[in-house]
Every structure is written in structure tokens, then in C-alpha cells.
C-alpha positions in Angstrom: -186.4 -84.6 40.9 -184.5 -82.9 43.5 -186.2 -80.4 45.6 -184.6 -77.5 46.2 -186.8 -75.1 48.3 -184.9 -74.0 51.7 -181.6 -75.4 50.6 -178.5 -73.0 50.0 -177.1 -72.5 46.8 -173.3 -70.9 46.5 -172.7 -70.0 43.1 -169.0 -68.5 42.2 -169.1 -65.9 39.2 -172.6 -65.5 40.4 -173.2 -61.8 39.5 -173.5 -61.8 35.6 -173.4 -64.3 33.0 -175.0 -67.8 33.5 -174.1 -67.5 37.0 -176.7 -64.7 37.3 -179.4 -66.2 35.7 -178.6 -69.7 37.7 -178.9 -67.6 41.1 -182.7 -66.2 39.7 -183.7 -69.7 39.1 -182.6 -71.3 42.1 -184.0 -68.4 43.9 -187.1 -68.8 41.8 -188.0 -72.4 42.9 -187.6 -71.2 46.5 -183.8 -71.6 47.3 -181.6 -69.3 49.0 -179.2 -68.1 46.9 -175.4 -66.9 47.9 -173.4 -65.3 45.1 -169.8 -64.5 45.0 -168.3 -62.4 42.6 -165.3 -59.7 42.3 -167.8 -57.1 40.4 -169.0 -55.4 43.6 -171.8 -53.4 41.1 -173.0 -56.6 39.5 -173.5 -58.0 42.7 -175.8 -55.2 44.2 -177.3 -55.4 40.6 -178.4 -59.1 41.0 -179.0 -58.6 44.8 -181.6 -56.1 43.7 -183.3 -58.0 41.1 -184.0 -60.9 43.4 -185.4 -58.5 45.8 -187.5 -57.1 43.9 -189.1 -60.4 42.9 -189.0 -61.3 46.5 -186.4 -64.0 46.1 -183.4 -64.8 48.6 -180.0 -63.4 46.9 -177.6 -62.6 49.5 -174.1 -61.4 47.7 -170.1 -61.2 49.1 -167.9 -59.5 47.1 -165.5 -62.4 46.8 -161.8 -62.6 44.5 -161.8 -66.8 44.5 -158.5 -67.0 43.1 -157.0 -65.4 46.6 -157.2 -68.7 48.6 -157.1 -66.9 51.8 -160.2 -64.5 51.1 -162.0 -67.4 49.4 -161.8 -69.4 52.8 -162.6 -66.1 55.1 -165.7 -65.7 52.7 -166.7 -69.9 53.1 -166.4 -68.9 56.9 -168.7 -65.7 57.1 -171.3 -67.7 54.8 -171.6 -70.4 56.9 -171.8 -68.4 60.1 -174.5 -66.0 58.6 -176.8 -68.8 56.2 -175.6 -72.1 57.7 -174.1 -75.1 55.7 -174.0 -74.8 51.6 -176.6 -77.5 50.1 -175.5 -77.1 46.1 -172.2 -75.6 45.0 -172.0 -74.2 41.6 -168.3 -73.6 40.6 -168.9 -71.3 38.1 -166.1 -68.3 37.9 -164.1 -68.2 35.0 -162.0 -65.7 32.7 -160.8 -66.5 29.3 -157.5 -64.9 27.5 -158.8 -65.6 24.1 -155.2 -65.7 22.3 -152.4 -67.5 20.8 -150.3 -69.4 23.3 -147.2 -67.1 22.2 -149.4 -64.2 22.7 -150.6 -64.8 25.7 -148.5 -62.9 28.7 -147.5 -65.4 31.9 -149.6 -63.2 34.2 -152.5 -63.9 32.3 -152.0 -67.4 32.1 -151.4 -67.6 36.0 -154.6 -66.0 36.5 -156.4 -68.5 34.2 -155.5 -71.2 36.1 -156.2 -69.1 39.8 -159.8 -68.2 38.5 -160.8 -71.5 36.6 -158.7 -74.2 38.0 -157.7 -73.7 41.5 -160.8 -72.3 43.3 -162.4 -75.7 42.4 -159.9 -77.2 45.2 -160.7 -74.6 47.8 -164.4 -74.5 47.6 -164.6 -77.8 47.6 -162.4 -78.6 50.7 -164.4 -75.4 52.2 -167.9 -77.0 51.6 -167.8 -80.8 51.1 -166.7 -81.8 54.6 -170.5 -80.8 55.9 -171.7 -82.2 52.8 -170.2 -85.5 53.9 -171.3 -84.9 57.6 -175.1 -84.7 56.3 -174.9 -87.3 53.8 -176.2 -84.6 51.5 -175.4 -82.0 48.9 -174.5 -81.2 45.3 -171.1 -80.2 43.6 -171.5 -78.3 40.2 -168.4 -77.8 37.8 -168.9 -75.5 35.0 -166.4 -76.9 32.6 -166.7 -76.1 28.9 -166.5 -78.2 25.4 -163.0 -76.5 25.0 -162.5 -79.0 28.3 -163.2 -82.1 25.9 -161.3 -81.0 22.5 -158.5 -78.5 22.5 -159.3 -75.2 20.5 -156.9 -73.0 18.9 -156.5 -69.3 20.4 -157.9 -71.2 23.9 -154.8 -73.1 25.0 -154.8 -71.3 28.7 -158.8 -71.7 28.7 -158.9 -75.3 27.2 -156.1 -76.3 29.8 -157.9 -74.8 32.6 -161.2 -76.8 31.3 -159.8 -79.8 30.7 -158.7 -79.7 34.4 -161.8 -78.7 35.5 -163.6 -82.1 34.1 -161.0 -84.1 35.3 -161.0 -82.6 38.7 -165.1 -83.5 38.8 -164.4 -87.3 37.4 -162.0 -87.7 40.0 -164.5 -86.2 42.7 -166.9 -88.2 41.8 -165.0 -91.3 42.1 -163.7 -90.6 45.4 -167.5 -89.8 46.5 -168.3 -92.9 44.9 -165.9 -95.0 47.2 -167.1 -93.8 50.3 -170.5 -94.7 49.3 -171.6 -91.2 49.9 -175.0 -89.6 48.7 -173.3 -86.4 47.4 -173.6 -85.8 44.2 -171.8 -84.1 41.4 -172.6 -82.9 38.1 -170.1 -81.4 35.5 -171.3 -79.0 32.9 -169.6 -78.8 29.2 -171.3 -76.2 27.1 -170.3 -74.8 23.4 -169.4 -71.1 23.4 -172.0 -69.0 25.0 -173.5 -65.7 23.8 -172.1 -63.3 26.7 -169.6 -61.1 26.9 -166.8 -63.6 27.8 -167.0 -64.7 24.4 -168.1 -61.6 22.2 -167.2 -62.3 18.6 -166.8 -66.1 18.2 -168.0 -67.3 15.4 -169.5 -70.7 14.5 -169.5 -72.7 11.2 -172.5 -74.8 11.8 -175.0 -73.1 13.5 -177.2 -76.2 12.9 -175.0 -78.5 14.8 -172.9 -76.1 16.9 -175.0 -72.9 17.6 -173.3 -70.5 20.2 -175.6 -71.2 23.0 -178.0 -68.4 24.5 -176.8 -68.0 28.3 -180.8 -68.6 29.4 -180.9 -71.9 27.7 -177.4 -72.9 29.4 -178.5 -71.7 32.9 -181.3 -73.4 32.6 -180.3 -77.1 31.6 -177.5 -76.5 34.3 -180.4 -76.1 36.9 -182.3 -78.6 35.3 -179.5 -81.3 35.5 -178.7 -80.3 39.2 -182.6 -81.4 40.2 -182.4 -84.6 37.8 -179.0 -85.4 39.7 -177.3 -85.8 36.0 -173.3 -86.3 36.5 -172.5 -85.0 32.9 -174.0 -82.5 30.8 -172.8 -81.6 27.4 -174.3 -79.0 24.9 -175.5 -78.8 22.3 -175.9 -82.7 22.1 -173.8 -82.7 18.8 -170.7 -81.6 21.1 -170.8 -85.1 22.5 -169.3 -86.8 19.6 -166.0 -85.3 20.8 -166.2 -88.2 23.0 -166.6 -90.7 20.2 -163.7 -88.9 18.2 -161.7 -89.8 21.1 -161.8 -93.4 19.9 -160.3 -92.5 16.9 -157.0 -91.4 15.2 -155.5 -88.3 16.3 -155.6 -87.3 12.9 -159.9 -87.4 12.6 -160.3 -85.3 15.5 -158.0 -82.9 14.0 -159.7 -82.8 10.7 -162.9 -82.8 12.4 -162.0 -79.6 14.5 -161.1 -78.0 11.1 -164.1 -79.1 8.9 -166.6 -78.2 11.7 -164.9 -74.9 12.0 -164.0 -75.1 15.1 -160.8 -74.0 15.2 -161.4 -71.0 13.5 -164.2 -69.9 15.8 -161.7 -67.8 17.5 -160.7 -66.0 14.6 -162.5 -62.7 15.3 -162.8 -63.1 19.3 -163.0 -60.0 21.1 -164.3 -61.0 24.6 -164.6 -58.7 27.8 -162.9 -55.8 27.7 -162.4 -56.5 31.9 -161.1 -59.3 33.6 -164.2 -59.7 35.6 -166.0 -63.1 36.2 
């Protein structure tokens, strides 16, 4: 098991949802945790929560969709706390509408938050990890990054991109013979405000996941240096389906209700992440 005591963990979108839970979990294991988020109120709340428990959680207001702001925050963080040991790219937003109903600016925002920061954060923190020949980069993708879902065209596209980004990064690190590790997490829908209203036809096989379970599994995957985490286990069948004709994938998506999951989607009232 990886030892995280006194290591510096940075979590983007870490002031709410599974980001907040991961922050508390890592800090509870003795790590120093830095949290980036756009929501100042939530940042103060998670910092106070950590402080009450005697945990080290420092928060920074950072809009990861703004590249220069992100680079400035990365520089400030490094000056104040030192090099990042574990980077968790968790920030994300979702539109939850059919393609033709998504405003262009919403599609751009999805890519600006869910995809591009993967490049900026890794470019900011990977060089130091390579110098030390140590570190871990976590990419939070989604089961929707393995199989496309009706009503999630922009989100699925961004999470497919996240999955591919992680795989390419893993291959580059392997080529370098680097000891820097990577983990990609692909959970099914999570019971947070982000996916409020989603339904599942087969809850025994494809349950809407509890955020505590997801965050705990991601942290454990980091500790075990697990490369790919797909939740729940049944979601792994999507990888097997890729070996069969496309018609079978479409049938399975209909049969298991995946394509109806977003029918009653409401989501958050804001675009916080």
C-alpha cells in the first residue's frame, strides 16, 4: 500500500461531492491536502471541516477552465506548500440535454472544465514528479467515457477524452520507465447533485452509486497503484461489448436502461464544480 502521510495531494473540484470526500479521506490518512474549486463558500466549508478534525486542508479559489489562472494557482501552491505528490483531476460539469438542445457555449464550457485542465495541470506538476521519479496522477473519467449515453453527448465526449488522455499519459510514462503512477476512475452515475434525477432500470447490476463509496474506492486505488477503476463491476462489461458488433452495444444500452437514465435528469441549478 502507498504511504500518503505528509504527501501533498491536490484535488481539483474538491470542495463538494466526491472531491470533498476524497480531500477528507486523504487528509485523514495524514496527507496534506490542497483543494481547488470555483465556489468560495464550499471551499471555506471543507477547510473548516478539516480544521475541526485536526486535518490539513488548504483551499484555493481557482477556475480551472481559465488556463492562465490555473497556472498562477499552480505556482502559488508550489511556493506555499511545495511540490505536488498526488494530483487528482476531479473537476467536472454536465449539461444533461440532447445535443441539439445544448447551447454552444455550454458545450465549450464542458470541454473547458472536463478536458483541457487535464493538460494544464499535468504540464504544471508532472515535471517535478519526473525529477523526483515519484508521484501519482488520477483522472476522474466516467462509465460514460466507455459507452456513449443519450443526453450526455458533450459529457460523454469529454470523458472519452479523459480516458484516452490517461491512457496516452500512462504509455508516455511507461516509455520513460518513470515511477510516476496513473489511475483512471470510471464510475457509473453518482448520487450527488451533479446527476440529480438520473434513474437506473437494474439497480442490482447498475446502481446509482453513493459518493462515499466512489471516493473511497478512488483513494484505495491510489494507495494500491491500481491503473483502471470501473464502478460497479458490471460496468466492466462495456469493455467486453466493444469486441462485438455495434448492434449488440446499442441493444444492451436499451435493454439495461442506460439510454433512459437521463429522462428525468435535473442536475445542479448552478455550474459549480
